[in-house]
C-alpha positions in Angstrom: 0.0 0.0 0.0 2.9 2.3 0.6 4.3 2.0 -2.8 1.0 2.7 -4.4 -2.6 3.3 -3.4 -5.2 0.7 -3.8 -7.8 2.0 -6.3 -10.6 1.0 -3.9 -9.3 3.7 -1.5 -10.3 6.3 -4.1 -13.8 5.1 -4.6 -16.4 7.1 -2.5 -20.1 7.9 -3.0 -19.7 11.5 -1.9 -22.3 14.2 -2.5 -21.2 17.3 -4.4 -19.5 19.9 -2.3 -20.9 22.7 -4.5 -24.5 21.4 -4.6 -26.0 23.6 -1.8 -24.4 26.8 -3.1 -25.8 26.1 -6.6 -29.2 25.2 -5.3 -29.5 28.3 -3.2 -28.0 30.6 -5.8 -24.8 31.5 -3.9 -22.4 30.2 -6.6 -21.0 33.2 -8.5 -20.6 32.8 -12.3 -18.9 35.2 -14.6 -22.1 37.1 -15.2 -22.5 37.7 -11.5 -19.2 39.5 -11.4 -20.3 42.4 -13.6 -20.0 45.5 -11.5 -21.4 49.0 -11.7 -18.0 50.5 -12.6 -17.7 48.5 -15.8 -18.5 49.5 -19.3 -21.1 47.4 -21.1 -20.6 46.0 -24.6 -22.9 44.8 -27.3 -22.3 43.4 -30.7 -23.7 44.8 -33.9 -24.7 41.7 -35.9 -25.6 41.2 -39.5 -29.2 40.9 -40.4 -28.5 39.2 -43.8 -26.8 35.9 -44.5 -24.6 36.8 -47.5 -23.6 40.2 -48.7 -20.7 42.5 -49.6 -20.1 45.2 -47.1 -20.1 48.6 -48.8 -19.6 50.6 -45.6 -20.2 50.7 -41.9 -21.2 54.2 -40.6 -20.9 54.6 -36.8 -20.9 58.4 -36.7 -24.3 58.7 -35.0 -23.5 56.0 -32.6 -20.2 57.5 -31.6 -21.9 60.9 -31.0 -24.3 59.4 -28.4 -23.6 60.4 -24.8 -22.2 57.5 -22.8 -20.7 55.7 -25.8 -16.9 55.1 -25.1 -15.7 53.1 -28.1 -16.7 51.3 -31.3 -14.5 48.6 -32.8 -14.7 46.9 -36.3 -12.5 44.6 -38.4 -9.4 46.9 -38.6 -9.2 46.7 -34.8 -8.7 42.9 -34.9 -7.6 41.9 -38.4 -6.2 38.5 -37.5 -7.9 35.2 -38.6 -8.2 32.2 -36.3 -9.5 28.6 -36.5 -8.8 25.0 -36.0 -7.0 23.3 -38.8 -7.6 26.4 -41.0 -7.4 30.0 -40.1 -10.5 31.2 -41.9 -12.5 33.1 -39.3 -12.3 36.8 -38.6 -13.5 38.3 -35.3 -15.5 40.9 -37.3 -16.6 40.5 -40.9 -14.2 42.4 -43.2 -15.5 42.8 -46.7 -18.1 40.0 -46.8 -20.9 38.9 -44.6 -21.2 35.1 -44.5 -24.0 34.4 -42.0 -27.0 36.0 -40.4 -25.8 37.2 -37.0 -22.1 37.6 -37.9 -20.4 40.3 -35.8 -19.8 43.5 -37.7 -18.8 45.9 -34.8 -18.9 46.1 -31.1 -19.8 49.1 -28.9 -18.8 49.8 -25.3 -20.9 52.3 -23.3 -21.7 53.4 -19.8 -24.9 51.3 -19.6 -26.3 48.4 -21.5 -29.2 50.5 -22.7 -26.9 53.1 -24.2 -24.9 50.4 -25.9 -28.0 48.8 -27.4 -29.3 52.1 -28.6 -26.0 52.9 -30.2 -25.9 49.5 -32.0 -29.3 50.4 -33.6 -27.8 53.7 -34.8 -24.9 52.0 -36.7 -25.7 52.1 -40.4 -24.5 49.1 -42.4 -24.6 49.3 -46.2 -24.4 46.1 -48.2 -24.8 44.6 -51.6 -26.5 41.1 -51.8 -24.5 38.1 -52.7 -25.8 34.6 -53.5 -27.0 32.7 -50.4 -26.3 29.0 -49.9 -28.3 27.8 -46.9 -28.0 24.0 -47.4 -25.2 21.6 -48.1 -27.0 20.5 -51.3 -26.8 24.1 -52.6 -23.2 24.5 -51.5 -22.1 21.3 -53.2 -23.9 22.0 -56.5 -21.6 22.0 -59.5 -22.2 25.6 -60.3 -22.3 26.8 -56.6 -20.5 30.1 -55.9 -17.7 29.9 -53.4 -18.5 31.1 -49.9 -14.7 31.6 -49.4 -13.3 32.5 -52.8 -9.9 33.1 -51.2 -9.8 29.8 -49.5 -6.3 29.0 -51.0 -4.8 31.9 -49.1 -5.8 30.7 -45.6 -3.1 29.6 -43.2 -3.3 25.8 -42.9 -2.7 24.8 -39.2 -2.9 21.1 -39.7 -1.9 18.8 -42.6 -5.0 17.3 -44.2 -6.5 15.7 -47.3 -7.1 17.7 -50.5 -9.8 20.3 -50.0 -11.4 23.0 -52.0 -14.5 24.7 -53.2 -17.1 24.8 -50.5 -15.6 21.7 -48.8 -13.7 23.2 -45.8 -12.1 19.9 -44.7 -12.2 16.2 -45.4 -11.1 13.3 -43.2 -10.6 10.0 -44.9 -10.2 6.4 -43.9 -9.3 3.7 -46.5 -8.4 0.2 -45.2 -8.4 -2.7 -47.6 -10.1 -3.1 -50.9 -13.8 -2.3 -50.5 -14.5 -2.6 -54.2 -13.5 -6.3 -54.1 -15.6 -6.8 -50.9 -18.7 -5.4 -52.6 -18.1 -7.4 -55.7 -18.2 -10.8 -53.9 -21.1 -13.0 -54.9 -21.7 -14.3 -51.4 -22.7 -11.0 -49.8 -25.9 -9.0 -49.3 -25.5 -5.2 -49.9 -27.4 -2.9 -47.6 -27.5 0.8 -48.7 -29.0 3.5 -46.5 -29.3 7.3 -46.3 -30.0 9.2 -43.0 -30.3 12.8 -41.9 -30.3 14.8 -38.7 -30.9 18.5 -37.7 -29.1 20.9 -35.5 -29.3 20.8 -31.7 -28.7 23.8 -29.4 -26.7 23.4 -26.2 -28.8 25.9 -24.1 -26.6 25.9 -21.0 -28.3 28.0 -18.3 -25.4 30.5 -18.2 -24.9 32.4 -21.5 -21.5 33.3 -22.9 -20.0 36.1 -20.8 -16.7 37.8 -20.5 -15.1 40.6 -18.5 -11.9 42.1 -19.7 -9.3 44.5 -18.2 -6.2 46.1 -19.7 -3.7 46.8 -17.0 0.1 47.2 -17.1 0.3 46.2 -20.7 -1.6 42.9 -20.2 -5.1 41.7 -20.8 -7.0 39.9 -18.0 -10.0 38.1 -19.3 -12.5 36.5 -16.9 -14.9 34.4 -18.8 -17.3 31.5 -19.0 -15.3 28.9 -21.0 -14.2 25.3 -21.1 -10.9 26.2 -22.6 -9.0 29.0 -20.8 -5.7 28.3 -22.7 -7.6 28.5 -26.1 -9.1 31.8 -25.0 -5.6 33.0 -24.1 -4.0 32.0 -27.4 -6.9 33.0 -29.7 -7.2 36.4 -28.0 -3.5 37.0 -28.4 -3.6 36.0 -32.0 -6.6 38.2 -32.9 -5.1 41.2 -31.0 -1.7 40.6 -32.5 0.1 40.4 -29.1 2.3 37.7 -27.6 0.2 35.2 -25.6 2.1 36.1 -22.4 0.2 39.4 -22.5 -3.1 37.6 -21.9 -4.3 36.1 -18.6 -7.5 34.1 -18.4 -9.3 33.2 -15.3 -12.5 31.2 -15.1 -15.0 31.0 -12.2 -17.7 28.3 -12.0 -19.2 27.8 -15.4 -23.0 27.3 -15.7 -22.9 24.5 -18.2 -21.0 24.1 -21.4 -21.7 20.8 -23.2 -19.1 21.8 -25.8 -20.6 25.2 -26.6 -17.9 27.0 -24.7 -15.0 25.3 -26.5 -14.6 28.2 -28.9 -13.5 31.8 -28.5 -15.7 34.6 -29.8 -16.8 37.3 -27.4 -13.7 37.2 -25.2 -11.3 39.0 -27.7 -14.0 41.6 -28.3 -14.1 42.5 -24.6 -10.3 42.7 -24.6 -10.1 45.0 -27.6 -12.7 47.4 -26.0 -10.9 47.3 -22.7 -7.6 48.4 -24.4 -9.3 51.1 -26.4 -11.3 52.6 -23.5 -8.8 51.9 -20.6 -11.8 50.6 -18.6 -13.1 47.2 -17.5 -15.5 46.0 -20.1 -18.2 43.3 -19.7 -20.1 41.5 -22.5 -22.6 38.7 -22.5 -25.0 37.2 -24.9 -28.7 37.6 -24.6 -30.6 34.3 -24.7 -31.7 35.2 -28.3 -28.0 35.8 -29.3 -27.2 32.4 -27.8 -29.7 30.7 -30.0 -29.0 32.8 -33.1 -25.2 33.0 -33.2 -23.7 30.3 -31.0 -22.5 26.9 -32.0 -25.0 24.1 -32.5 -24.5 20.4 -33.0 -24.3 20.4 -36.7 -26.9 19.1 -39.1 -25.6 16.1 -41.1 -26.4 13.7 -43.8 -25.0 10.2 -44.6 -25.0 7.5 -47.1 -23.7 4.2 -45.7 -23.6 0.8 -47.3 -22.3 -2.6 -46.1 -21.5 -5.9 -47.7 -22.4 -8.7 -45.3 -22.3 -12.5 -45.6 -25.2 -14.8 -44.7 -23.3 -15.6 -41.4 -23.3 -11.9 -40.5 -19.6 -11.1 -41.3 -19.2 -7.4 -42.4 -16.6 -7.8 -45.2 -16.9 -4.2 -46.5 -18.3 -0.8 -45.4 -18.3 2.5 -47.2 -19.8 5.8 -46.1 -19.8 9.5 -46.9 -20.8 11.9 -44.1 -21.6 15.5 -44.8 -21.3 17.9 -41.8 -22.6 21.4 -42.1 -19.9 23.6 -40.6 -21.7 26.8 -41.4 -19.9 29.9 -42.6 -16.5 29.0 -41.1 -14.6 25.8 -40.5 -14.2 26.2 -36.8 -14.5 23.1 -34.7 -16.0 21.1 -37.5 -12.5 20.7 -39.0 -11.5 18.8 -35.9 -14.8 17.0 -35.5 -14.6 15.5 -38.9 -12.1 13.2 -37.3 -14.7 11.5 -35.1 -16.4 9.7 -38.0 -13.6 7.2 -38.2 -14.1 6.2 -34.6 -17.9 6.4 -34.3 -19.3 5.5 -37.7 -16.4 3.2 -38.2 -16.6 1.9 -34.6 -18.7 -0.7 -32.8 -18.2 -3.6 -35.3 -15.4 -5.5 -36.8 -15.0 -4.6 -40.5 -13.1 -6.5 -43.2 -12.5 -3.4 -45.3 -13.6 0.1 -44.9 -13.7 3.4 -46.8 -15.1 6.5 -45.0 -15.2 10.2 -46.1 -16.2 12.9 -43.6 -16.6 16.3 -45.1 -17.2 19.7 -43.4 -19.2 21.8 -45.8 -19.3 25.6 -45.9 -22.8 27.2 -45.9 -24.1 30.7 -45.3 -25.4 29.7 -41.9 -24.2 30.3 -38.3 -21.1 28.2 -37.5 -21.6 24.9 -35.7 -19.4 23.2 -33.2 -18.8 20.6 -30.5 -21.7 19.3 -28.5 -21.4 16.4 -26.0 -20.2 13.3 -27.8 -19.9 15.5 -30.9 -20.8 13.7 -34.2 -20.8 10.4 -32.3 -24.5 11.0 -31.4 -25.7 11.1 -34.9 -23.2 8.6 -36.3 -24.4 6.1 -33.7 -28.0 6.8 -35.0 -26.8 6.2 -38.5 -24.8 3.1 -37.7 -27.3 1.4 -35.4 -30.3 2.0 -37.7 -28.1 0.6 -40.6 -27.2 -2.4 -38.4 -30.9 -3.2 -37.8 -31.5 -2.9 -41.6 -28.6 -5.4 -42.1 -30.2 -7.8 -39.7 -33.5 -7.6 -41.5 -31.8 -8.1 -44.8 -30.0 -11.3 -43.8 -32.6 -12.6 -41.4 -30.5 -12.5 -38.2 -31.6 -11.5 -34.7 -30.3 -8.0 -34.0 -28.8 -9.0 -30.6 -27.2 -12.1 -32.0 -25.7 -10.1 -34.8 -24.3 -7.5 -32.4 -22.8 -10.1 -30.1 -21.1 -11.8 -33.1 -19.7 -8.6 -34.6 -18.8 -6.1 -31.9 -15.1 -5.2 -31.6 -13.2 -7.2 -29.0 -9.7 -8.1 -28.0 -7.5 -8.0 -31.0 -10.1 -6.5 -33.3 -8.9 -3.9 -35.9 -10.5 -0.4 -35.7 -11.4 1.5 -38.9 -8.0 3.1 -39.0 -6.2 -0.2 -38.3 -5.6 0.2 -34.5 -5.8 -2.9 -32.4 -8.4 -3.0 -29.6 -7.4 -4.5 -26.3 -9.9 -6.3 -24.0 -13.2 -8.0 -24.7 -15.6 -5.4 -23.5 -18.7 -4.9 -25.7 -19.8 -8.5 -25.9 -19.9 -8.9 -22.0 -21.7 -5.6 -21.8 -24.3 -6.9 -24.2 -24.7 -10.0 -22.1 -25.0 -7.9 -19.0 -27.8 -5.9 -20.8 -29.5 -9.2 -21.8 -29.5 -10.3 -18.2 -30.9 -6.9 -17.0 -33.7 -7.0 -19.6 -34.5 -10.6 -18.7 -34.7 -9.7 -15.0 -37.1 -6.8 -15.5 -40.8 -7.2 -16.7 -41.3 -5.4 -20.0 -43.8 -2.4 -20.3 -45.7 -3.8 -23.2 -49.0 -3.6 -21.3 -48.5 0.1 -20.6 -48.5 0.8 -24.3 -52.2 -0.2 -24.5 -53.6 0.5 -28.0 -50.4 2.2 -29.0 -47.7 0.6 -31.1 -45.0 -1.0 -28.9 -41.3 -1.4 -29.7 -38.0 -2.2 -28.0 -34.4 -2.0 -29.1 -30.8 -2.4 -27.8 -27.9 -0.5 -29.4 -24.1 -0.2 -28.8 -21.8 2.8 -29.1 -18.1 3.5 -29.1 -16.6 6.8 -28.0 -13.1 7.8 -26.8 -11.4 10.2 -24.5 -9.6 13.2 -25.9 -6.3 12.9 -24.0 -4.0 15.8 -24.7 -1.7 17.7 -22.3 -2.6 18.6 -18.6 -0.6 19.8 -15.7 -1.2 20.0 -11.9 0.5 21.5 -8.8 -0.3 20.6 -5.3 0.7 22.7 -2.3 0.5 21.1 1.1 -0.7 23.6 3.6 0.3 24.1 7.3 -2.9 22.5 8.6 -2.4 19.3 6.6 -4.9 20.3 3.8 -3.8 20.5 0.2 -4.4 23.0 -2.6 -4.7 21.7 -6.1 -3.9 24.1 -8.9 -4.8 23.1 -12.5 -6.4 24.7 -15.6 -9.4 22.4 -15.2 -12.7 24.2 -15.2 -15.8 23.2 -13.2 -18.5 23.2 -16.0 -21.2 21.6 -13.9 -20.2 17.9 -14.2 -18.6 17.9 -10.7 -15.3 16.4 -11.7 -13.2 19.2 -10.3 -14.9 19.1 -6.9 -15.4 15.3 -6.8 -13.1 12.9 -8.6 -9.9 15.0 -8.5 -10.1 15.6 -4.7 -10.8 11.9 -4.2 -7.7 11.0 -6.2 -5.5 13.5 -4.4 -7.0 12.7 -1.0 -6.5 9.0 -1.3 -2.9 9.3 -2.3 -1.8 11.7 0.5 -4.1 10.3 3.2 -6.6 13.1 3.7 -10.3 13.4 3.2 -11.4 14.8 -0.2 -13.1 17.7 1.6 -9.6 18.8 2.7 -8.4 19.3 -0.9 -8.9 22.9 -2.0 -9.4 23.2 -5.8 -8.4 26.5 -7.3 -10.4 27.9 -10.1 -8.5 28.0 -13.5 -6.0 30.8 -14.0 -3.5 30.6 -16.9 -1.0 32.7 -14.9 -0.9 30.1 -12.1 -1.3 26.7 -13.8 0.3 24.8 -16.6 -1.3 24.4 -20.1 -4.3 22.3 -20.5 -6.3 21.2 -23.6 -9.6 22.1 -22.0 -12.5 20.5 -20.2 -14.5 18.3 -22.5 -14.4 15.0 -24.4 -14.5 13.0 -21.2 -10.8 14.0 -20.5 -10.9 15.8 -17.2 -10.8 12.8 -14.9 -8.3 11.1 -17.2 -5.9 13.8 -18.1 -6.2 16.4 -15.3 -6.7 13.4 -12.9 -3.5 11.7 -14.1 -1.5 15.0 -13.7 -3.0 15.5 -10.2 -2.2 11.9 -9.3 1.5 12.4 -10.3 1.7 15.6 -8.2 0.0 13.8 -5.2 2.5 10.9 -5.4 5.4 13.3 -5.2 3.8 14.9 -2.1 3.2 11.4 -0.6 6.9 10.6 -1.1 7.9 13.7 0.8 5.6 13.0 3.6 6.8 9.5 4.1 10.5 10.5 3.8 10.2 13.1 6.5 7.8 11.1 8.7 10.2 8.1 8.5 12.9 10.2 10.1 10.6 11.6 12.7 9.2 8.2 13.7 12.4 6.2 13.1 10.5 3.8 10.9 11.2 2.9 7.2 8.7 4.5 4.8 7.5 1.1 3.8 6.2 0.6 7.4 4.1 3.8 7.4 0.5 4.4 6.4 -1.1 7.6 5.3 -4.7 7.7 6.5 -7.3 10.1 8.0 -4.9 13.0 7.9 -2.2 11.1 9.9 1.0 9.2 9.3 0.8 6.0 11.4 3.1 3.0 11.8 1.5 0.1 10.0 -0.4 -2.3 12.3 -0.4 0.2 15.2 -3.6 2.4 15.0 -3.2 5.6 16.9 0.5 5.7 16.5 2.4 8.4 14.6 1.3 12.0 14.1 -0.9 14.3 12.1 0.3 15.2 8.6 0.3 18.9 9.8 3.2 18.0 12.1 5.1 16.6 9.2 4.4 19.7 7.2 5.8 21.9 10.1 8.9 19.8 10.2 9.4 20.0 6.4 9.1 23.7 6.5 11.8 23.9 9.2 14.2 21.7 7.1 13.4 22.4 3.5 10.5 24.9 3.1 6.9 24.4 2.0 5.9 21.0 0.5 4.7 20.9 -3.1 4.5 18.6 -6.0 3.9 18.9 -9.7 2.6 16.5 -12.3 1.9 16.4 -16.0 0.3 14.0 -18.4 -0.4 13.4 -22.0 -0.5 10.3 -24.2 1.6 10.0 -27.4 -1.4 8.7 -29.3 -2.2 5.3 -30.8 -1.0 5.2 -34.5 -3.2 4.3 -37.4 -1.9 1.9 -40.0 0.3 3.7 -42.5 -1.6 5.2 -45.3 -5.0 4.4 -43.7 -6.1 7.8 -42.4 -5.8 11.3 -43.8 -7.0 14.7 -42.5 -7.4 13.3 -38.9 -6.5 15.1 -35.7 -6.7 11.8 -33.8 -5.7 8.8 -35.9 -6.8 6.2 -33.5 -8.4 5.8 -30.1 -6.3 6.2 -26.9 -9.0 5.2 -24.5 -12.1 3.6 -26.1 -15.3 3.8 -24.1 -18.3 1.6 -24.8 -22.0 1.9 -24.2 -25.0 -0.4 -24.4 -28.5 1.2 -24.2 -32.0 -0.4 -24.3 -35.4 1.3 -24.4 -39.1 0.5 -24.8 -41.4 3.0 -26.6 -45.1 3.4 -27.3 -46.1 5.3 -30.4 -49.5 6.8 -30.8 -50.5 6.2 -34.5 -53.1 8.9 -34.3 -51.0 11.8 -32.9 -47.4 10.6 -33.7 -46.4 11.1 -30.1 -43.6 8.8 -28.8 -43.5 7.9 -25.2 -40.4 6.2 -23.7 -41.6 3.5 -21.3 -38.3 2.3 -19.9 -34.6 3.0 -20.4 -31.6 0.9 -19.4 -27.9 1.7 -19.7 -24.7 -0.5 -19.3 -21.8 1.9 -19.4 -18.1 1.2 -19.5 -16.5 3.4 -16.8 -13.1 1.7 -16.2 -13.3 2.5 -12.5 -16.2 4.6 -11.0 -14.3 6.9 -8.7 -17.6 8.4 -7.5 -20.5 6.1 -8.5 -23.1 8.6 -7.4 -21.6 11.2 -9.7 -21.3 8.8 -12.7 -24.9 7.8 -12.3 -26.0 11.4 -12.3 -24.0 12.1 -15.5 -25.8 9.1 -17.1 -29.2 10.4 -16.0 -28.5 13.8 -17.3 -27.0 12.6 -20.6 -29.9 10.3 -21.3 -32.4 13.1 -20.7 -30.4 15.5 -23.0 -30.4 12.7 -25.6 -34.2 12.3 -25.3 -34.5 16.0 -26.3 -32.3 15.3 -29.4 -34.3 12.1 -30.2 -37.8 13.5 -29.9 -38.1 17.3 -30.2 -35.0 19.5 -30.3 -34.1 20.9 -33.7 -32.8 24.2 -34.9 -33.9 25.1 -38.5 -32.7 27.8 -40.8 -35.3 30.1 -42.4 -35.2 31.6 -45.8 -33.6 34.8 -44.4 -30.6 32.6 -43.2 -31.4 33.0 -39.5 -32.4 30.4 -37.0 -36.2 30.0 -36.7 -35.9 29.1 -33.0 -34.7 32.2 -31.2 -35.9 31.2 -27.7 -37.6 28.7 -25.4 -41.0 29.4 -26.9 -39.9 27.8 -30.1 -37.1 25.5 -29.0 -38.4 22.8 -26.7 -36.0 21.1 -24.3 -36.9 18.3 -21.9 -38.6 19.5 -18.7 -39.0 17.8 -15.3 -42.0 15.7 -16.4 -39.8 14.3 -19.3 -37.3 12.8 -16.9 -37.7 9.1 -16.3 -35.9 6.6 -14.0 -33.0 4.8 -15.7 -31.7 1.4 -14.8 -27.9 1.7 -14.7 -25.2 -0.8 -14.6 -21.6 0.5 -14.3 -19.3 -1.9 -16.1 -15.9 -1.8 -14.6 -12.5 -3.3 -15.3 -12.0 -2.5 -19.0 -8.4 -1.4 -19.9 -7.6 2.3 -19.4 -4.6 4.5 -19.1 -6.5 6.8 -16.9 -5.7 7.2 -13.1 -6.6 4.1 -11.2 -8.1 2.7 -14.4 -10.8 5.4 -14.7 -12.4 6.6 -17.9 -14.4 9.7 -18.7 -18.1 9.2 -17.8 -19.8 12.4 -18.7 -19.5 12.5 -22.5 -20.8 9.2 -23.6 -24.3 8.8 -21.9 -26.0 10.9 -24.6 -24.5 9.0 -27.4 -26.8 6.1 -27.9 -30.1 7.7 -27.1 -31.2 8.9 -30.5 -30.2 5.6 -32.0 -32.0 3.5 -29.4 -35.2 5.5 -29.6 -35.1 5.4 -33.4 -34.5 1.7 -33.6 -37.3 1.1 -31.0 -39.7 3.3 -33.0 -38.9 1.5 -36.2 -39.8 -1.8 -34.6 -43.0 -0.3 -33.2 -44.3 1.1 -36.5 -42.7 -1.4 -38.9 -41.3 1.4 -41.1 -37.6 2.5 -41.1 -36.8 5.8 -39.3 -34.3 7.8 -41.4 -34.4 11.2 -39.6 -34.2 12.8 -36.2 -35.8 14.2 -34.1 -39.0 12.1 -34.1 -41.4 14.9 -33.5 -45.1 14.0 -33.8 -45.5 15.6 -37.3 -42.4 13.7 -38.5 -43.7 10.4 -37.1 -47.0 10.9 -38.8 -45.3 11.6 -42.1 -43.3 8.4 -41.6 -46.5 6.5 -41.0 -47.9 8.0 -44.2 -45.0 6.6 -46.1 -42.7 9.6 -46.2 -39.4 7.9 -45.4 -37.3 7.9 -48.6 -34.3 10.1 -48.6 -32.3 10.9 -51.7 -29.2 13.1 -51.6 -27.9 13.7 -55.1 -25.0 15.8 -53.7 -23.9 12.7 -51.6 -24.1 10.6 -54.7 -21.8 12.9 -56.5 -19.4 12.9 -53.6 -19.7 9.1 -53.4 -18.5 8.6 -57.0 -15.0 9.9 -56.4 -12.5 10.5 -53.7 -11.9 14.0 -55.1 -13.3 17.0 -53.4 -16.4 18.1 -55.4 
């Protein structure tokens, strides 16, 4: 035990330390820190989707009493992005989406700033508008970015061009030969999904100061180091001139992975010499912030009568909106989600991010894995119908296991998904079904599988041991509502140095105080920040044992750290408090501290197998099995979920209560995506759901009890064998509901969400999807 800590010592069912403050409203978010001495900023946004800017006249606005500054493109001429630097902070000569920032105004009050924004005159000339991927990929489509060749390329990729912002490819084996075999059945499908809005309860907010030649940005973000670097790039200053701090964040779900309003606040702070605050109204959140992208797919498989998948091909089109943004990175996910779950003999996948004149899209919990799992699992059920095999039997035969090759040629380790399916079978068998509750409605049930992965990346941690024996943990991790920063990390640190997790103080993120971190999201916090914290805690542990050994005249191997004390093993009550050891250490050497860092070099793909990918293979695969029962009213189209069950691969559940709450929340969020959440684009290019009256999210009556099994023991490089638990619960929900509804109504579901009108159209025979633009892309590996 002295050489290492038993993982069981880490596991605790602890309540959240921040729960009471959040429930009673005491938690202070960025928006709560806006003070009366600050200037208030608003953004002047485009009211058209595509136009040439003839001029922006801010004369009247600048003359208004209380207006302190107005900034436009010349104040921040840099371009930023992921993979491609194609995104200006303010539109320069061309407007590319409805809601695009054109200028920003800082004034004494919010009311004055809003009035000044109305007074700004923007003169434009119309340009062609491409609102759909079909329009953007048409052979004669105008270019949304005519100067795309001039953009800085930040990551090597596959050939790109036209209105295709990026392409990620996978080619493993000869799919042509697989589909030409005379012993296979070919199943060919098309599917489509709409956009989903994150709607975290705290909108985007930033407060910026410019003091002593440095910018200090306080903001609601998941990625403080990204905000630091992008703000510096846009402002044209060294990144050391930017400090970013992050208080508690009121939800993110991936929305707060980008950097948009923070540099605007910083520019205005420098120009005015005052502290400047800016936040989005709820309408701005809907109309201009990132959504889960709408997407379309064509997927086909060649399968033998015995159920072997000898070949699979797919083309996925992802609507990135007016700028590449996060979609450039997210195109990578298709290889590991649409190409995951099942063993494939040969595989060819193309994932393309397509420019349109619509608001940019971005990361949303489990990213494109949510809709790719819908595509794949519905396609899998169609395969089973075509070859006459039971869907559960097919899945058990074909899911990836120990030694299986992934789509990019990586080798999986551990047999995980098949035992999880068997665990689900046992759970279903032990629970009476809800068929009787369906009554006269149509009843259906389905089980699906899903594969996700942890974004690893770099993390750093420092632990300072305090005079009272408590510890202070300093990282760039952000508490976004999942509880990881106040639950699993203190448990890891506390178990290693022998104190209760409540005695571990967790500092809020500050780029001046902590090492670089990729950001909170992708299920990486417990894994990456946790591993760095574990390393730092182990260094502290070594110091405690070394000094206590001298004080107690006992070898370190004979000492135990427990309950805030150092005791001689086998002699309870012996020894001393850790605080006494700290005091002795300070007398001899000074304060006790330890640092840790973590990343993973990445699992390689087979040479020549993957192109345009940011992650060639999966460092830490995470698996999911979901089951649900539904009742469909054939008269109204209403879908009711009667029961829901989850078996989730968690590696080690450090805090089982927290993991279960993440699963509960993720499933409910997934129900919204499956049944009613969809952002649509109107003819004017703006979103048609500007608020909660039009955009319907699950409410308390929509929450249902979930039967949960935490599957532990699968391989993981995470601390104590842990995996990320918050990302994956949403992943299978749309797929499971769609498969269950298909079985209920006897007609294949090809679109989400399954709103009552859409279900009625399906029942009336409106299910066929035909995407000529996908067919054109399918015919060649060249960018169209």
